[in-house]
C-alpha positions as CSV (number, residue, x, y, z in Angstrom):
1,X,31.9,6.6,7.6
2,X,28.9,9.0,7.5
3,X,25.3,8.2,8.5
4,X,22.8,10.6,7.1
5,X,19.6,11.2,9.1
6,X,16.8,11.4,6.4
7,X,14.5,13.1,8.9
8,X,16.8,16.1,9.2
9,X,18.4,16.2,5.7
10,X,16.4,16.5,2.5
11,X,17.9,13.6,0.5
12,X,15.6,13.9,-2.5
13,X,14.0,11.1,-4.6
14,X,17.4,9.9,-5.9
15,X,19.9,10.2,-3.0
16,X,23.6,10.1,-3.5
17,X,25.8,7.1,-2.5
18,X,25.6,6.7,1.2
19,X,24.1,5.2,4.4
20,X,20.7,6.7,5.4
21,X,18.8,6.4,8.7
22,X,15.1,6.8,9.3
23,X,14.0,6.4,5.7
24,X,10.3,5.3,5.4
25,X,9.6,2.1,3.4
26,X,7.4,4.1,1.1
27,X,10.3,6.6,0.3
28,X,12.8,3.8,0.0
29,X,10.8,1.9,-2.6
30,X,10.5,5.1,-4.8
31,X,14.3,5.3,-5.1
32,X,15.1,4.6,-8.8
33,X,17.9,2.1,-8.2
34,X,18.2,-1.7,-8.6
35,X,17.3,-3.7,-5.6
36,X,17.7,-7.5,-4.9
37,X,14.0,-8.0,-5.4
38,X,14.1,-6.2,-8.8
39,X,17.1,-8.3,-9.8
40,X,15.0,-11.4,-8.9
41,X,12.3,-10.2,-11.3
42,X,15.1,-9.8,-13.9
43,X,16.1,-13.4,-13.4
44,X,12.6,-14.5,-14.3
45,X,13.0,-12.5,-17.5
46,X,13.9,-9.0,-18.7
47,X,10.3,-8.5,-19.7
48,X,9.2,-9.4,-16.1
49,X,11.6,-7.0,-14.6
50,X,10.4,-4.2,-16.9
51,X,6.8,-5.0,-16.2
52,X,7.4,-4.7,-12.4
53,X,9.4,-1.5,-12.8
54,X,6.7,0.1,-15.0
55,X,4.1,-1.1,-12.6
56,X,2.2,-3.0,-15.3
57,X,2.1,-5.8,-12.7
58,X,2.8,-5.4,-9.0
59,X,4.1,-8.0,-6.5
60,X,1.1,-9.0,-4.5
61,X,1.5,-8.9,-0.7
62,X,0.9,-12.4,0.5
63,X,0.1,-13.3,4.1
64,X,3.7,-14.5,4.5
65,X,5.0,-11.1,3.5
66,X,2.5,-9.2,5.6
67,X,3.3,-11.4,8.6
68,X,7.1,-10.7,8.1
69,X,6.5,-6.9,7.8
70,X,4.4,-6.8,10.9
71,X,6.8,-8.9,12.9
72,X,9.7,-6.6,11.8
73,X,8.0,-3.4,12.9
74,X,6.9,-4.9,16.2
75,X,10.2,-6.4,17.1
76,X,12.4,-3.6,15.9
77,X,10.3,-0.5,16.7
78,X,7.9,-1.6,19.4
79,X,4.2,-1.7,20.0
80,X,3.5,2.0,19.3
81,X,5.0,1.9,15.9
82,X,3.4,-1.4,15.1
83,X,-0.1,-0.1,16.0
84,X,0.5,3.0,13.9
85,X,1.2,1.0,10.9
86,X,-1.1,-2.0,11.3
87,X,-4.7,-2.5,12.1
88,X,-5.6,-5.8,13.9
89,X,-8.9,-7.5,13.1
90,X,-11.0,-7.2,16.3
91,X,-10.6,-10.1,18.6
92,X,-14.3,-9.9,19.2
93,X,-15.9,-8.4,16.0
94,X,-19.3,-6.6,16.3
95,X,-22.3,-8.8,15.8
96,X,-24.8,-8.7,12.9
97,X,-28.0,-6.7,13.2
98,X,-29.8,-10.0,14.1
99,X,-27.4,-10.4,17.0
100,X,-25.5,-13.4,15.5
101,X,-21.7,-13.4,14.9
102,X,-20.1,-13.1,11.4
103,X,-18.7,-16.4,10.1
104,X,-15.9,-14.3,8.6
105,X,-15.9,-10.6,9.7
106,X,-13.3,-9.4,7.2
107,X,-15.2,-10.7,4.2
108,X,-18.5,-9.3,5.3
109,X,-19.8,-5.9,4.2
110,X,-19.2,-4.5,7.6
111,X,-15.7,-5.9,7.7
112,X,-14.9,-4.5,4.2
113,X,-16.1,-1.1,5.3
114,X,-13.8,-1.4,8.4
115,X,-10.8,-2.5,6.2
116,X,-11.4,0.5,3.9
117,X,-11.3,2.9,6.9
118,X,-8.0,1.4,8.0
119,X,-6.5,1.6,4.6
120,X,-7.5,5.3,4.2
121,X,-5.7,6.0,7.4
122,X,-2.6,4.3,5.9
123,X,-2.7,1.1,7.9
124,X,-2.1,-2.5,6.7
125,X,-4.8,-4.9,7.9
126,X,-3.9,-8.0,9.7
127,X,-6.4,-10.8,10.2
128,X,-6.7,-12.2,13.7
129,X,-4.7,-15.3,12.8
130,X,-1.8,-13.1,11.5
131,X,-1.6,-10.6,14.4
132,X,-1.7,-13.4,16.9
133,X,1.4,-14.9,15.0
134,X,3.2,-11.6,14.8
135,X,2.8,-10.9,18.5
136,X,3.8,-14.5,19.4
137,X,6.9,-14.3,17.1
138,X,8.1,-11.0,18.5
139,X,7.7,-12.5,22.0
140,X,9.7,-15.5,21.1
141,X,12.5,-13.4,19.6
142,X,12.7,-11.5,22.8
143,X,12.8,-14.7,24.8
144,X,15.5,-16.4,22.8
145,X,18.7,-17.1,24.6
146,X,22.2,-17.8,23.2
147,X,24.3,-20.6,24.7
148,X,28.0,-20.9,25.5
149,X,28.8,-17.3,24.6
150,X,26.7,-17.2,21.4
151,X,24.5,-14.1,21.1
152,X,20.7,-14.1,21.6
153,X,18.4,-12.5,19.0
154,X,17.9,-9.5,21.2
155,X,21.7,-9.0,21.6
156,X,22.1,-9.0,17.8
157,X,19.3,-6.5,17.4
158,X,20.5,-4.2,20.2
159,X,24.2,-4.2,19.1
160,X,23.3,-2.8,15.8
161,X,21.2,-0.2,13.9
162,X,17.9,-1.4,12.5
163,X,16.9,-1.0,8.9
164,X,19.4,1.4,7.5
165,X,19.1,2.2,3.8
166,X,22.0,1.9,1.5
167,X,22.8,3.4,-1.9
168,X,26.0,2.5,-3.8
169,X,27.4,1.7,-7.3
170,X,28.6,-1.7,-8.3
171,X,32.4,-1.3,-8.7
172,X,32.4,-3.5,-11.8
173,X,29.2,-2.6,-13.8
174,X,28.6,0.9,-12.3
175,X,24.9,0.0,-11.9
176,X,23.3,2.0,-9.1
177,X,22.0,-0.3,-6.3
178,X,20.0,0.0,-3.1
179,X,19.4,-2.1,-0.1
180,X,17.7,-2.1,3.3
181,X,19.3,-4.7,5.7
182,X,17.5,-5.4,8.9
183,X,20.4,-4.9,11.4
184,X,23.9,-3.5,10.8
185,X,26.5,-3.6,13.6
186,X,29.2,-1.3,12.3
187,X,31.5,-1.8,15.2
188,X,31.7,-5.6,15.0
189,X,31.0,-5.6,11.2
190,X,28.0,-7.9,11.4
191,X,25.1,-7.8,9.0
192,X,22.0,-9.6,10.3
193,X,18.7,-10.2,8.6
194,X,15.5,-11.4,10.3
195,X,13.7,-14.1,8.3
196,X,10.4,-15.9,8.9
197,X,10.4,-19.4,7.6
198,X,8.3,-22.6,7.6
199,X,11.4,-24.6,8.7
200,X,14.2,-23.1,10.7
201,X,16.2,-26.3,11.1
202,X,19.6,-26.1,9.3
203,X,18.6,-28.1,6.2
204,X,15.1,-26.5,6.0
205,X,16.4,-22.9,6.2
206,X,19.3,-23.8,3.8
207,X,16.6,-24.7,1.3
208,X,14.9,-21.3,1.9
209,X,18.2,-19.5,1.4
210,X,18.5,-21.2,-2.0
211,X,14.9,-20.9,-3.0
212,X,14.7,-17.1,-2.2
213,X,18.3,-16.2,-3.0
214,X,19.0,-14.8,0.5
215,X,22.7,-15.3,-0.2
216,X,22.5,-12.8,-3.1
217,X,21.0,-10.3,-0.7
218,X,23.8,-10.9,1.8
219,X,26.4,-10.5,-0.9
220,X,24.9,-7.2,-2.2
221,X,24.6,-5.7,1.3
222,X,28.1,-6.8,2.3
223,X,29.5,-5.2,-0.9
224,X,27.7,-2.0,-0.1
225,X,28.8,-1.8,3.5
226,X,32.5,-2.4,2.5
227,X,32.3,0.3,-0.2
228,X,30.4,2.8,2.1
229,X,32.5,2.3,5.1
230,X,35.9,1.9,3.4
231,X,36.5,-1.5,4.8
232,X,37.5,-5.0,3.5
233,X,34.4,-7.0,2.5
234,X,36.1,-10.1,4.0
235,X,36.0,-8.4,7.4
236,X,32.2,-8.5,7.4
237,X,30.0,-11.5,8.2
238,X,26.4,-12.2,7.4
239,X,24.0,-13.7,9.9
240,X,20.3,-14.7,9.9
241,X,17.8,-14.8,12.8
242,X,15.4,-17.3,11.5
243,X,12.0,-17.6,13.3
244,X,9.4,-20.2,12.5
245,X,6.1,-18.8,11.3
246,X,4.0,-21.5,13.0
247,X,3.8,-22.2,16.7
248,X,5.9,-22.7,18.8
249,X,7.9,-20.2,16.7
250,X,11.3,-21.6,17.3
251,X,14.2,-19.2,16.8
252,X,17.6,-20.1,15.4
253,X,20.7,-18.0,14.5
254,X,22.9,-18.9,11.5
255,X,26.1,-17.4,10.0
256,X,26.2,-17.6,6.2
257,X,29.2,-19.7,5.1
258,X,32.1,-18.2,3.0
259,X,31.3,-20.8,0.3
260,X,27.7,-19.5,0.0
261,X,29.0,-15.9,-0.2
262,X,31.5,-16.9,-2.9
263,X,28.8,-18.6,-4.9
264,X,26.6,-15.5,-4.6
265,X,29.5,-13.4,-5.9
266,X,29.7,-15.5,-9.0
267,X,25.9,-15.6,-9.5
268,X,25.2,-11.9,-8.8
269,X,28.1,-10.8,-10.9
270,X,26.8,-12.7,-13.9
271,X,23.3,-11.4,-13.5
272,X,24.4,-7.8,-13.1
273,X,26.4,-8.0,-16.4
274,X,23.3,-9.4,-18.1
275,X,21.2,-6.6,-16.6
276,X,23.8,-4.0,-17.8
277,X,23.5,-5.4,-21.4
278,X,19.7,-5.0,-21.4
279,X,20.0,-1.5,-19.8
280,X,22.6,-0.3,-22.4
281,X,20.5,-1.5,-25.2
282,X,17.2,-0.4,-23.5
283,X,15.9,-3.7,-24.5
284,X,13.6,-5.5,-22.0
285,X,11.4,-7.6,-24.3
286,X,13.2,-10.9,-23.7
287,X,11.0,-13.5,-21.9
288,X,13.8,-16.0,-21.4
289,X,14.3,-18.0,-19.2
290,X,10.7,-18.1,-17.9
291,X,9.4,-18.6,-21.5
292,X,11.6,-20.4,-24.1
293,X,9.0,-21.3,-26.8
294,X,10.0,-24.9,-26.6
295,X,8.5,-27.9,-24.9
296,X,11.1,-29.3,-22.5
297,X,11.7,-32.4,-20.3
298,X,11.8,-31.7,-16.6
299,X,13.3,-33.7,-13.7
300,X,13.2,-33.4,-9.9
301,X,15.3,-30.8,-8.2
302,X,18.9,-31.7,-7.6
303,X,18.4,-31.8,-3.8
304,X,15.5,-34.2,-4.2
305,X,17.4,-36.5,-6.6
306,X,20.3,-36.7,-4.2
307,X,18.1,-37.5,-1.2
308,X,16.1,-40.3,-2.9
């Protein structure tokens, strides 16, 4: 197994198959390979995928994504790295010229000028509500304790390497893929992703896994790690550190079931074959299944029907 330090070796804009350390987010996103998020766009429709790849439209950064990014950097890399990449709305913003406070500093002309300054310096701006949450979530992750021999969140983090970047080829379709798992413990063969969620209880987080296809991500990363390390994919396990994005920021650790990974294998394999057909034909105009052209009858989601 070879780990390549991207700070010491020029890996270029389209690196070869391998495991890379210290790749910036900006450089990683420029790599011209298929990621799980791009595959998700393809599942909406081939046209949606092509529009995203061609930057006709861009995924908008929501508060949830921004909070997740900030918490990741703060918890994995510490306060110095966090403050280098994020600007926090002042806890006590300056007053107006008449001496009165702003009702919303960030939407005021003074606040917009401050935001522009931060963005020019390459920082993402966090509202007061978001940075308070990010700091509280990172603190709760540090405080979390495992019971009866089970690991704490800190132990899972400290036993692995944070945010390695992976490049590999699907052994079946030969499609070039990329991934960026949060934590990889090569010695114990454990893949761990940190996820923020509205509900970290077992049934609530299971719904999030299904809704956002987290099991697809796990399947892709485990495939990559097995290929790149020359190991059996069945020797690897996927875990999640789920932290609630509202106070009191409860933390729960889960291991993804074998059944979920097997289902992900079937689903991802099917989608990659569909993607390959579009790529070989260079035809991305299809709008199915997001747009069928037919009026259709709709029912409640299966989980809601079962729980009624």
